[in-house]
C-alpha positions as CSV (number, residue, x, y, z in Angstrom):
1,M,37.1,-38.4,-40.0
2,L,34.9,-38.4,-36.9
3,I,34.8,-35.0,-35.3
4,A,31.9,-35.4,-32.9
5,A,29.5,-38.0,-31.5
6,A,26.6,-38.2,-29.1
7,V,25.6,-41.4,-27.4
8,C,22.0,-41.7,-26.1
9,P,19.7,-44.6,-25.0
10,H,16.5,-45.4,-26.8
11,P,13.8,-46.5,-24.4
12,P,10.3,-45.8,-25.8
13,L,9.5,-44.1,-22.4
14,L,11.9,-41.3,-23.4
15,V,8.9,-40.0,-25.4
16,P,6.5,-38.3,-23.0
17,E,3.4,-39.4,-24.8
18,L,4.3,-43.0,-24.1
19,A,5.5,-42.4,-20.6
20,G,2.2,-40.8,-19.4
21,A,2.2,-40.1,-15.7
22,A,5.7,-41.6,-15.4
23,A,7.2,-39.0,-17.8
24,P,8.8,-36.9,-15.0
25,E,10.9,-39.9,-14.0
26,L,13.0,-39.5,-17.1
27,D,13.2,-35.7,-17.3
28,R,16.9,-35.7,-16.4
29,L,17.6,-38.3,-19.1
30,R,15.7,-36.2,-21.7
31,A,17.5,-33.1,-20.7
32,A,20.9,-34.9,-21.1
33,C,19.9,-36.3,-24.5
34,S,18.8,-32.8,-25.7
35,A,22.2,-31.4,-24.6
36,A,24.1,-34.2,-26.3
37,V,22.2,-33.8,-29.5
38,A,22.7,-30.0,-29.5
39,A,26.4,-30.6,-29.1
40,V,26.7,-32.9,-32.0
41,R,24.5,-30.7,-34.2
42,A,26.7,-27.8,-33.5
43,A,29.8,-29.6,-34.7
44,D,31.3,-28.5,-38.0
45,A,30.5,-31.7,-39.7
46,E,29.8,-32.4,-43.4
47,V,27.5,-35.3,-42.5
48,L,25.4,-36.5,-39.5
49,V,24.5,-40.1,-39.3
50,V,22.3,-41.9,-36.7
51,V,23.5,-45.3,-35.7
52,G,21.5,-47.9,-33.8
53,A,20.6,-51.5,-33.4
54,G,18.3,-53.2,-35.9
55,E,17.4,-56.7,-36.9
56,R,20.0,-56.6,-39.6
57,T,22.8,-54.3,-40.7
58,R,21.5,-51.9,-43.4
59,E,21.3,-48.2,-44.3
60,Y,18.2,-46.0,-44.5
61,G,17.9,-42.8,-46.4
62,A,17.8,-39.4,-44.8
63,R,14.1,-39.1,-45.2
64,A,13.3,-42.5,-43.5
65,A,10.6,-42.3,-40.8
66,G,9.7,-44.4,-37.8
67,S,6.7,-44.9,-35.5
68,L,6.2,-45.9,-31.9
69,Q,2.8,-47.6,-32.7
70,P,4.2,-51.0,-31.6
71,W,4.8,-49.6,-28.2
72,G,1.3,-48.2,-27.7
73,V,1.1,-44.7,-29.2
74,D,1.5,-43.7,-32.8
75,V,4.1,-41.0,-32.3
76,R,5.8,-40.5,-35.7
77,A,9.4,-39.4,-36.2
78,G,9.8,-38.1,-39.7
79,D,7.3,-38.2,-42.6
80,G,6.3,-41.1,-44.8
81,E,5.9,-44.8,-44.2
82,P,7.6,-45.8,-40.9
83,V,10.4,-48.2,-41.6
84,L,13.0,-47.4,-38.9
85,P,13.7,-49.7,-36.0
86,L,13.2,-48.5,-32.5
87,S,16.7,-47.2,-31.9
88,L,16.7,-45.1,-35.1
89,T,13.2,-43.9,-34.5
90,I,14.1,-42.5,-31.1
91,G,17.2,-41.0,-32.7
92,R,15.1,-39.3,-35.4
93,W,12.7,-38.1,-32.7
94,L,15.6,-36.6,-30.6
95,L,17.1,-34.8,-33.6
96,G,13.8,-33.1,-34.6
97,E,15.0,-33.0,-38.2
98,A,16.3,-35.4,-40.8
99,P,20.0,-36.4,-40.5
100,D,22.1,-37.2,-43.6
101,G,21.4,-40.9,-43.1
102,F,20.6,-43.8,-40.8
103,Q,22.7,-46.9,-40.2
104,A,21.2,-49.9,-38.5
105,V,23.6,-52.5,-37.2
106,A,22.6,-56.1,-36.2
107,G,22.8,-56.6,-32.5
108,D,24.8,-59.8,-33.0
109,A,27.2,-58.3,-35.5
110,P,30.8,-59.4,-34.8
111,T,33.2,-56.8,-33.5
112,A,35.4,-56.7,-36.6
113,E,32.3,-56.0,-38.7
114,C,31.2,-53.2,-36.4
115,L,34.6,-51.5,-36.5
116,A,34.9,-51.8,-40.2
117,L,31.4,-50.2,-40.6
118,G,32.4,-47.3,-38.4
119,E,35.6,-46.8,-40.4
120,R,33.5,-46.6,-43.6
121,L,31.0,-44.2,-42.1
122,A,33.8,-41.7,-41.1
123,A,36.0,-42.1,-44.2
124,G,36.8,-39.1,-46.3
125,R,34.5,-36.5,-44.7
126,R,34.0,-34.7,-41.5
127,T,31.5,-36.9,-39.8
128,A,29.3,-36.6,-36.7
129,L,27.4,-39.6,-35.3
130,L,24.3,-39.9,-33.0
131,V,24.8,-43.3,-31.5
132,M,21.7,-45.0,-29.9
133,A,22.8,-47.5,-27.4
134,D,21.1,-49.1,-24.3
135,G,23.2,-50.6,-21.6
136,S,22.7,-53.8,-19.6
137,A,19.1,-54.7,-18.8
138,K,20.2,-56.8,-15.8
139,L,21.1,-54.1,-13.3
140,G,18.4,-54.7,-10.6
141,E,15.9,-57.2,-9.3
142,K,13.1,-55.4,-11.2
143,A,15.2,-55.2,-14.4
144,P,13.8,-56.9,-17.5
145,G,16.5,-59.6,-17.2
146,Y,16.6,-59.6,-13.3
147,L,19.9,-58.8,-11.5
148,D,23.1,-60.3,-12.8
149,P,26.2,-59.7,-10.5
150,G,28.3,-59.2,-13.6
151,A,26.1,-56.3,-14.9
152,P,27.1,-53.4,-12.6
153,P,30.9,-53.8,-13.3
154,Y,30.2,-54.2,-17.0
155,Q,28.1,-51.1,-17.0
156,E,30.9,-49.2,-15.1
157,R,33.4,-50.2,-17.8
158,W,31.0,-49.1,-20.5
159,S,30.4,-45.7,-18.8
160,K,34.1,-45.1,-18.2
161,A,34.9,-45.7,-21.8
162,L,32.2,-43.2,-22.9
163,A,33.4,-40.6,-20.3
164,E,37.0,-40.9,-21.5
165,A,36.3,-41.2,-25.3
166,D,38.2,-44.5,-25.1
167,A,37.5,-46.2,-28.5
168,A,39.9,-49.0,-27.7
169,A,37.9,-49.9,-24.6
170,L,34.6,-50.0,-26.6
171,A,36.3,-52.1,-29.2
172,A,37.3,-54.6,-26.5
173,L,33.7,-55.2,-25.3
174,D,33.0,-58.9,-25.6
175,P,29.9,-59.6,-27.7
176,A,29.1,-62.8,-25.8
177,E,29.2,-61.0,-22.5
178,A,27.1,-58.2,-23.9
179,E,24.5,-60.7,-25.0
180,A,24.5,-62.5,-21.7
181,L,24.0,-59.2,-19.9
182,W,21.3,-57.9,-22.3
183,A,23.5,-55.0,-23.3
184,G,21.7,-54.1,-26.6
185,G,23.9,-51.2,-27.6
186,R,27.2,-53.1,-27.8
187,A,27.3,-53.3,-31.6
188,A,26.4,-49.6,-32.1
189,L,29.2,-48.5,-29.7
190,Q,31.7,-50.6,-31.6
191,V,30.6,-48.8,-34.8
192,L,31.5,-45.6,-32.9
193,A,34.8,-47.1,-31.9
194,G,35.6,-47.9,-35.5
195,A,34.6,-44.4,-36.7
196,A,36.8,-42.8,-34.0
197,G,39.9,-44.8,-34.8
198,G,42.9,-43.0,-33.4
199,A,41.3,-39.6,-33.5
200,A,42.1,-37.3,-30.5
201,L,38.6,-36.9,-29.0
202,E,37.5,-35.7,-25.6
203,G,34.7,-37.4,-23.8
204,G,32.1,-36.2,-21.4
205,L,29.4,-38.3,-19.6
206,L,26.2,-36.2,-19.2
207,A,24.1,-38.8,-17.5
208,E,24.3,-42.4,-16.2
209,I,21.1,-43.8,-14.7
210,A,19.3,-47.1,-14.4
211,P,15.7,-46.2,-13.3
212,Y,14.2,-49.5,-14.5
213,G,17.3,-51.7,-14.0
214,V,18.5,-50.8,-17.5
215,G,21.7,-48.8,-18.0
216,Y,21.1,-45.5,-19.8
217,S,24.2,-43.5,-20.6
218,V,24.4,-40.1,-22.3
219,A,27.8,-38.9,-23.5
220,V,29.4,-36.5,-25.9
221,W,32.7,-36.9,-27.8
222,T,34.3,-33.9,-29.5
């Protein structure tokens, strides 16, 4: 049973060593992520799993590590050989300690597969999730994917679903639309929807910003 979840984005610039002089631009986002992670760690959960996008759907053990070397600075999250994809590396960095496991989900995974994966993660135990999910990267003219008129309303639906802990709304996100709008966190959020099922959860949106034309949402479900 899912009893708590935190949703955070995973831009490399969230890590101050990579952001350099631009680090203060994301101070608000870092503070919101810290608050969300603290809330999920405080939940009375039996297991805490970090979920995020990867090249393919697979599990990693609790002691898996990641590195930000490909993004310019060898900041390590965890000990040992770095194997985690970016989303899970940032999740491990935010936690500051090892979770009970990591779950990567392929960015193009079908909705039904994501929902089923979430159900499995939450089955039979009191579960908390840290879900790493970037929104659309087409929210402005300087965005990585330039401005798409469909991106702002899409991001609003995304944020509303997180604010209201609306699992059905997350499950209804269209994979093709997400791909077109460069919304890389769609699959991870649908894993969250599957884990939530029909549980009575309350949502709270701690931050919603798009400093570089990419939607970064931070939310807590309890």
